[in-house]
BANU-456066 format. One line per 2 residues: number of its first residue (from 1); their letters; for each residue x, y, z of C-alpha. Coordinates in Angstrom, 2 decimals. Layout:
residues N
NUM	a	X/Y/Z ~ ... $
//
This chain:
residues 365
1	mp	-12.38/-29.18/-12.97 ~ -10.18/-26.65/-14.80 $
3	ia	-9.03/-23.88/-12.53 ~ -10.22/-21.23/-15.01 $
5	an	-13.75/-22.58/-14.75 ~ -13.79/-22.27/-11.01 $
7	vg	-14.90/-18.61/-11.10 ~ -14.88/-16.82/-7.78 $
9	ri	-12.83/-19.56/-6.15 ~ -9.14/-19.24/-6.87 $
11	as	-6.65/-17.80/-9.29 ~ -3.06/-16.73/-9.01 $
13	vy	-2.91/-13.29/-10.57 ~ 0.18/-11.19/-10.75 $
15	gr	-0.41/-7.46/-10.67 ~ 1.89/-4.50/-10.89 $
17	ek	1.41/-1.65/-8.50 ~ 4.13/0.97/-8.15 $
19	gt	6.61/-1.48/-9.58 ~ 5.91/-4.14/-6.94 $
21	sm	4.88/-7.67/-7.92 ~ 2.12/-9.02/-5.73 $
23	lr	-0.34/-11.87/-5.49 ~ -4.01/-11.10/-5.48 $
25	li	-7.13/-13.21/-5.54 ~ -10.26/-13.28/-7.65 $
27	kg	-13.20/-12.32/-5.43 ~ -14.82/-15.05/-3.42 $
29	le	-12.03/-16.85/-1.61 ~ -11.73/-15.65/1.97 $
31	sg	-8.42/-17.38/2.51 ~ -5.20/-16.18/0.97 $
33	pe	-2.69/-13.35/0.62 ~ -4.24/-9.94/1.13 $
35	eg	-4.58/-7.90/-2.01 ~ -2.01/-5.12/-2.13 $
37	kk	0.04/-6.57/0.73 ~ 3.61/-7.36/-0.23 $
39	qs	4.40/-11.02/0.34 ~ 7.69/-12.35/1.65 $
41	pk	9.56/-14.58/-0.82 ~ 8.80/-17.66/1.31 $
43	ek	5.10/-16.85/1.58 ~ 4.86/-16.14/-2.14 $
45	aa	6.62/-19.44/-2.95 ~ 4.27/-21.32/-0.61 $
47	we	1.21/-19.78/-2.20 ~ 2.47/-20.61/-5.68 $
49	kl	3.06/-24.21/-4.59 ~ -0.49/-24.45/-3.25 $
51	vd	-1.85/-23.20/-6.56 ~ 0.39/-25.66/-8.42 $
53	vy	-0.79/-28.61/-6.31 ~ -4.39/-27.51/-6.95 $
55	kn	-3.87/-27.32/-10.70 ~ -2.25/-30.77/-10.77 $
57	as	-4.77/-32.52/-8.54 ~ -5.82/-35.82/-10.10 $
59	ad	-9.33/-36.93/-10.96 ~ -9.22/-39.22/-7.92 $
61	dr	-8.17/-36.29/-5.70 ~ -11.12/-34.23/-6.89 $
63	ka	-13.50/-37.18/-6.58 ~ -12.41/-37.74/-2.96 $
65	aa	-12.93/-34.06/-2.18 ~ -16.38/-34.10/-3.78 $
67	al	-17.37/-37.15/-1.76 ~ -16.45/-35.41/1.50 $
69	ve	-18.39/-32.29/0.49 ~ -21.48/-34.31/-0.39 $
71	ra	-21.26/-36.17/2.91 ~ -21.13/-32.82/4.69 $
73	kn	-24.14/-31.45/2.83 ~ -26.47/-34.18/4.05 $
75	gk	-26.39/-32.35/7.39 ~ -25.86/-35.45/9.51 $
77	rd	-23.50/-35.29/12.46 ~ -20.83/-37.81/11.71 $
79	aa	-17.09/-38.46/11.85 ~ -14.51/-40.57/10.07 $
81	vv	-10.76/-41.07/9.87 ~ -9.70/-40.12/6.36 $
83	ti	-6.37/-40.12/4.53 ~ -6.15/-36.75/2.81 $
85	tp	-3.82/-36.58/-0.20 ~ -2.01/-33.34/-1.11 $
87	gt	-4.24/-32.94/-4.17 ~ -7.46/-33.45/-2.23 $
89	aa	-6.22/-31.05/0.45 ~ -5.55/-28.35/-2.16 $
91	vl	-8.95/-28.81/-3.78 ~ -10.73/-28.50/-0.44 $
93	ff	-8.56/-25.54/0.54 ~ -9.40/-23.58/-2.59 $
95	dc	-12.89/-24.77/-3.54 ~ -14.52/-25.21/-0.14 $
97	nk	-12.97/-22.53/2.04 ~ -15.27/-19.53/1.74 $
99	qn	-16.45/-19.34/5.35 ~ -13.16/-19.23/7.22 $
101	rg	-10.72/-16.72/8.66 ~ -7.83/-15.44/6.56 $
103	ws	-5.05/-17.84/5.69 ~ -1.84/-17.60/7.73 $
105	ys	1.32/-18.78/5.99 ~ 3.14/-19.19/9.30 $
107	ns	0.46/-21.54/10.68 ~ 0.50/-23.75/7.61 $
109	es	4.30/-23.71/7.43 ~ 4.48/-24.81/11.06 $
111	ya	2.17/-27.75/10.40 ~ 4.05/-28.63/7.19 $
113	sq	7.36/-28.71/9.06 ~ 5.83/-31.17/11.53 $
115	it	4.77/-33.42/8.67 ~ 8.09/-33.35/6.82 $
117	gn	10.05/-33.64/10.07 ~ 8.11/-36.73/11.22 $
119	dw	6.71/-34.73/14.13 ~ 3.08/-34.99/13.03 $
121	hf	0.85/-36.85/15.46 ~ -2.67/-38.18/15.07 $
123	tg	-4.93/-36.24/17.46 ~ -8.58/-35.32/17.77 $
125	qg	-7.92/-32.15/15.77 ~ -8.49/-32.51/12.05 $
127	is	-10.89/-31.14/9.46 ~ -14.46/-30.02/10.18 $
129	fl	-17.11/-29.45/7.52 ~ -20.04/-27.08/7.72 $
131	is	-23.39/-28.38/6.50 ~ -22.96/-26.04/3.53 $
133	gn	-20.05/-28.20/2.37 ~ -17.47/-25.57/3.19 $
135	ig	-14.55/-26.05/5.57 ~ -15.40/-24.86/9.06 $
137	dg	-12.07/-25.67/10.65 ~ -8.75/-27.06/9.41 $
139	qh	-7.77/-24.88/6.45 ~ -4.20/-24.54/7.72 $
141	rl	-3.86/-28.31/8.08 ~ -5.14/-28.75/4.53 $
143	aa	-2.64/-26.21/3.21 ~ 0.10/-27.94/5.20 $
145	ia	-0.68/-31.33/3.67 ~ -0.43/-29.80/0.21 $
147	la	2.80/-27.94/1.05 ~ 4.39/-31.02/2.65 $
149	dq	3.36/-33.13/-0.35 ~ 2.52/-36.08/1.87 $
151	pi	-0.84/-37.80/2.48 ~ -1.93/-37.57/6.11 $
153	ev	-4.54/-39.47/8.11 ~ -6.83/-37.08/10.01 $
155	pv	-10.19/-37.18/11.76 ~ -12.91/-35.50/9.69 $
157	tf	-16.17/-34.34/11.28 ~ -19.45/-33.39/9.63 $
159	gm	-22.63/-31.62/10.70 ~ -21.16/-28.34/11.94 $
161	te	-23.41/-25.27/11.61 ~ -22.21/-21.74/10.92 $
163	da	-23.30/-20.66/14.40 ~ -20.72/-23.05/15.86 $
165	ii	-17.82/-21.14/14.26 ~ -17.77/-18.71/17.19 $
167	al	-16.81/-21.55/19.54 ~ -13.70/-22.54/17.54 $
169	da	-10.31/-21.70/19.05 ~ -12.02/-19.59/21.69 $
171	qr	-9.80/-20.80/24.51 ~ -6.07/-20.42/25.05 $
173	rr	-4.02/-22.36/22.55 ~ -1.87/-25.14/23.98 $
175	qp	1.80/-24.28/24.18 ~ 4.93/-26.47/24.09 $
177	sd	5.30/-25.60/27.78 ~ 1.99/-27.35/28.49 $
179	fl	3.40/-30.59/27.04 ~ 6.68/-30.12/28.90 $
181	di	4.82/-29.55/32.15 ~ 2.17/-32.27/31.85 $
183	vr	4.06/-35.04/30.06 ~ 7.74/-34.38/30.69 $
185	ke	7.28/-32.95/34.21 ~ 9.65/-30.12/33.28 $
187	td	10.12/-27.50/36.00 ~ 9.59/-23.83/35.11 $
189	sk	8.54/-24.89/31.61 ~ 6.90/-21.60/30.60 $
191	rk	9.98/-19.61/31.49 ~ 12.28/-22.02/29.68 $
193	qq	10.08/-21.89/26.62 ~ 10.22/-18.10/26.60 $
195	vv	13.99/-17.99/27.08 ~ 14.81/-20.57/24.42 $
197	kr	12.55/-18.80/21.91 ~ 14.12/-15.41/22.59 $
199	gf	17.69/-16.69/22.60 ~ 17.30/-18.81/19.49 $
201	hy	15.51/-15.99/17.69 ~ 18.47/-13.71/18.26 $
203	la	20.96/-16.38/17.24 ~ 19.04/-16.92/14.00 $
205	as	18.53/-13.22/13.31 ~ 22.23/-12.45/13.79 $
207	ak	23.51/-15.45/11.83 ~ 25.59/-14.66/8.74 $
209	de	23.39/-16.69/6.39 ~ 20.43/-19.07/6.24 $
211	ea	22.63/-22.12/6.75 ~ 24.06/-20.71/9.98 $
213	ar	20.58/-19.69/11.16 ~ 18.92/-23.04/10.50 $
215	py	19.82/-24.76/13.82 ~ 18.06/-21.97/15.72 $
217	ll	14.79/-21.85/13.77 ~ 11.92/-23.16/15.88 $
219	rn	9.17/-23.87/13.36 ~ 6.75/-25.83/15.49 $
221	ss	5.96/-27.00/19.01 ~ 7.95/-30.23/18.72 $
223	ev	11.09/-28.30/17.86 ~ 10.55/-25.99/20.85 $
225	vr	10.23/-29.02/23.14 ~ 13.44/-30.54/21.80 $
227	av	15.26/-27.21/22.16 ~ 14.23/-26.92/25.80 $
229	es	15.15/-30.51/26.63 ~ 18.52/-30.43/24.87 $
231	nr	19.50/-27.07/26.42 ~ 18.00/-27.54/29.87 $
233	hm	21.20/-26.86/31.81 ~ 22.05/-23.67/29.94 $
235	le	18.47/-22.44/30.22 ~ 18.53/-22.93/33.97 $
237	ea	21.88/-21.14/34.17 ~ 20.60/-18.25/32.05 $
239	is	17.50/-17.85/34.21 ~ 19.57/-17.97/37.40 $
241	ia	22.07/-15.39/36.10 ~ 19.26/-13.07/34.92 $
243	dd	17.39/-13.35/38.22 ~ 20.55/-12.57/40.21 $
245	sv	21.26/-9.54/37.99 ~ 18.07/-7.75/39.07 $
247	rg	18.01/-8.84/42.69 ~ 18.21/-5.83/45.02 $
249	rs	17.98/-3.32/42.16 ~ 14.97/-1.03/41.99 $
251	np	15.53/-0.03/38.37 ~ 17.72/-2.47/36.43 $
253	tm	18.43/-1.74/32.78 ~ 16.77/-4.98/31.68 $
255	ss	14.08/-7.09/33.30 ~ 15.00/-10.57/34.37 $
257	sd	12.87/-12.06/31.58 ~ 14.55/-9.95/28.91 $
259	aa	18.05/-10.52/30.29 ~ 17.61/-14.29/30.40 $
261	gi	17.13/-14.50/26.64 ~ 20.39/-12.82/25.70 $
263	vf	22.30/-14.56/28.49 ~ 21.14/-17.88/27.05 $
265	al	22.23/-16.84/23.54 ~ 25.68/-15.90/24.88 $
267	lv	26.01/-19.23/26.70 ~ 25.04/-21.12/23.55 $
269	ag	27.66/-19.11/21.64 ~ 30.33/-20.23/24.11 $
271	wn	30.81/-17.22/26.37 ~ 32.40/-17.77/29.76 $
273	ka	29.77/-17.69/32.49 ~ 31.84/-15.46/34.78 $
275	ki	32.33/-12.84/32.07 ~ 28.61/-12.77/31.30 $
277	ia	27.81/-12.26/34.98 ~ 30.36/-9.46/35.34 $
279	dl	29.31/-7.61/32.18 ~ 25.60/-7.97/32.92 $
281	dv	26.13/-6.67/36.46 ~ 27.62/-3.44/35.10 $
283	lq	24.93/-3.11/32.43 ~ 22.16/-3.53/34.98 $
285	tg	23.53/-0.80/37.25 ~ 23.63/1.75/34.44 $
287	id	26.59/3.37/36.18 ~ 29.75/4.24/34.27 $
289	re	32.85/3.05/36.09 ~ 35.29/3.92/33.33 $
291	gg	34.96/7.62/32.55 ~ 31.63/8.48/30.95 $
293	as	31.43/6.69/27.61 ~ 32.23/3.03/28.28 $
295	pl	30.43/0.49/26.05 ~ 28.35/-0.95/28.88 $
297	fv	27.29/2.48/30.13 ~ 26.36/3.77/26.66 $
299	aa	24.36/0.62/25.97 ~ 22.58/0.87/29.33 $
301	dq	21.80/4.52/28.70 ~ 20.33/3.75/25.27 $
303	lq	18.27/0.85/26.58 ~ 16.90/2.98/29.40 $
305	ke	15.91/5.66/26.89 ~ 14.27/3.00/24.75 $
307	aa	12.24/1.83/27.74 ~ 10.82/5.32/28.14 $
309	kr	9.58/5.47/24.55 ~ 6.01/4.68/23.62 $
311	er	7.21/2.72/20.59 ~ 10.55/1.27/21.54 $
313	ss	12.81/-0.92/19.47 ~ 12.21/-4.67/19.32 $
315	lt	13.74/-6.95/21.92 ~ 15.98/-8.39/19.20 $
317	ar	17.31/-4.90/18.43 ~ 17.97/-4.27/22.11 $
319	yg	19.80/-7.58/22.32 ~ 22.01/-6.31/19.49 $
321	av	23.02/-3.32/21.62 ~ 23.84/-5.60/24.57 $
323	vr	25.95/-7.98/22.48 ~ 27.90/-5.14/20.86 $
325	af	28.55/-3.52/24.25 ~ 29.72/-6.81/25.77 $
327	ql	32.03/-7.46/22.82 ~ 33.55/-3.96/22.86 $
329	he	34.04/-4.15/26.62 ~ 35.80/-7.50/26.34 $
331	qg	38.02/-6.06/23.60 ~ 39.16/-3.40/26.06 $
333	ak	37.32/-0.40/24.61 ~ 37.15/2.41/27.18 $
335	av	34.95/4.81/25.24 ~ 32.51/4.44/22.36 $
337	rv	30.11/6.64/20.44 ~ 26.37/6.24/20.73 $
339	sd	26.32/5.38/17.03 ~ 28.57/2.38/17.73 $
341	ir	25.83/0.92/19.90 ~ 22.81/2.15/17.90 $
343	sa	24.14/0.69/14.66 ~ 24.14/-2.77/16.24 $
345	mk	20.39/-2.47/16.77 ~ 19.66/-2.43/13.04 $
347	pk	18.42/-5.74/11.59 ~ 21.24/-6.01/9.06 $
349	nl	23.91/-5.14/11.64 ~ 22.96/-7.45/14.51 $
351	pa	26.25/-8.80/15.88 ~ 26.53/-12.56/16.29 $
353	pv	26.95/-13.21/20.04 ~ 30.40/-14.75/19.78 $
355	fp	33.24/-13.92/22.12 ~ 35.93/-11.56/20.74 $
357	gt	39.19/-13.29/19.97 ~ 37.71/-16.28/18.19 $
359	dq	37.77/-16.19/14.39 ~ 34.04/-15.53/14.35 $
361	gt	34.23/-13.13/17.25 ~ 36.88/-10.96/15.66 $
363	ea	34.82/-10.74/12.50 ~ 31.57/-10.03/14.33 $
365	a	33.03/-7.37/16.57 $
//
């Protein structure tokens, strides 16, 4: 079926509004980029790929999609294991997806990374059809199959009524920590998951380019599990150091949970454990021992002021202030301006958490 003939279903339309190029949809499709909302380059590229896969779907792809829709429309409760091709997935995503929540690029990208990274597993979760022939559940898996450009075997269920939509995803979503706890018997799995996510996020955000950031990007649950298991010792050290830094203090500059993330990032970057402990101890006291404007005191003062704000800076930005203060302190700086610390909280100025004196550290500091 030509895409132009599929009125009210899907079209990629480029509009100009105040000089900004955006994607918008012809009325009818509930799933897709929001009209007027600026898309990130990655999200825009993903959407364009989905449209391209749809346009290039073969006659067999469309026939397979039609067969599934017809099976759904007979209203019988049924199930089957089906191999969904990228073309069939795109056709179902665009033509049969009018009774679903909005499409999330990040969800589909996460699934696609599992497929391309050989982390996809056959489970009871697949694609569910409503008796109307529309998709009731699984739009992000369909988009992922199209984006990954690989056929995937999934369970497909039929006979779902619209009233059943309210029961979908109503409970807490399983986390990587659940797998680590149940299957791997990992201790303190939730805390380790939180710390590795926070530390890796900062390492990626402060990296000089995409290539340097890539090792720290956690795109799906499998990658989180591997990150925890391969960094277990450092995660346990980071948690221990952070917990010790708040012990006996009624009002530390950072909570133990927040401190653990940046301590982990510093350990990954090669910082000496003793220096981290010493610098964090001073930061947590918020007391200036060097004359009134030392890096650690200024950073602590700014973080404490941030904590009092209704809309404070992101945790990543606050980590930037900590890293800059640690680096300046280790370089021997006795006094700094507030702007020296505040500038490190800006997204484009986040300092890589490397120790001063190394080639990278000298450049970063």
